[in-house]
C-alpha atoms as one frame of an Amber mdcrd trajectory, in Angstrom:
protein
  71.439  14.801  30.387  71.349  15.125  26.590  67.722  16.290  26.762  68.676
  19.015  29.259  71.528  20.153  27.015  69.212  20.473  24.009  66.312  22.002
  25.944  68.552  24.852  27.145  70.353  25.069  23.772  73.755  24.306  25.259
  74.252  22.126  22.188  74.442  25.221  19.982  76.780  26.886  22.453  79.277
  24.015  22.511  79.156  23.722  18.715  80.051  27.391  18.286  82.777  27.174
  20.946  84.150  24.013  19.338  84.286  25.692  15.956  86.018  28.783  17.376
  88.593  26.685  19.221  89.163  24.527  16.140  89.770  27.611  13.990  92.141
  29.081  16.588  94.167  25.882  16.963  94.307  25.448  13.194  95.852  28.931
  12.826  98.162  28.570  15.853  99.689  25.131  15.202 100.934  23.914  11.826
 100.429  20.239  12.591  97.047  20.594  14.327  94.584  17.780  13.616  91.030
  17.837  15.002  90.888  14.075  15.447  94.147  13.907  17.405  94.284  17.262
  19.206  90.713  18.262  20.041  89.720  16.444  23.214  86.065  17.372  23.469
  83.679  19.434  25.566  82.720  19.049  29.219  79.716  20.709  30.827  79.688
  20.487  34.610  76.461  21.358  36.380  77.843  22.121  39.841  74.498  22.003
  41.621  73.614  18.746  39.912  76.707  16.653  40.648  76.012  13.642  42.814
  76.676   9.910  42.816  73.892   7.867  41.268  73.926   4.764  43.470  71.882
   2.734  40.965  74.511   2.688  38.238  77.538   3.908  40.246  78.151   6.988
  38.122  78.267  10.736  38.606  75.389  12.793  37.307  75.643  16.457  36.396
  78.653  15.975  34.095  78.175  15.935  30.323  80.910  15.155  27.781  80.813
  15.229  24.003  83.278  15.473  21.159  81.462  16.897  18.128  82.081  14.969
  14.935  84.579  16.609  12.612  81.978  16.551   9.829  79.796  18.931  11.876
  82.701  21.291  12.605  83.724  21.245   8.947  80.186  22.022   7.753  79.794
  24.846  10.266  83.115  26.284   9.122  82.053  26.169   5.463  78.703  27.768
   6.338  80.328  30.727   8.101  82.857  31.175   5.291  80.007  31.360   2.756
  78.275  33.952   4.935  81.582  35.890   5.038  81.745  35.671   8.823  85.002
  33.688   8.677  87.713  33.859   6.098  89.927  31.008   4.976  93.661  31.383
   4.431
């Protein structure tokens, strides 16, 4: 599933969405903490969901929680490019 995510560049999409949500939650809630409050990202491929009888798991569902280090570095990058501003 990871290969499919990267091949179609969904990895970039979820990183940008994660960063945007992180920035929003950081502004909205005073005690927001990425580690404790950001649950992660789910991609659900509706046409690809089925039970894999070999390992008794569902396929077509992808979950990831980007590391905070990545979100932090993306945030710093966009601030340097003057796309985001920091309070």
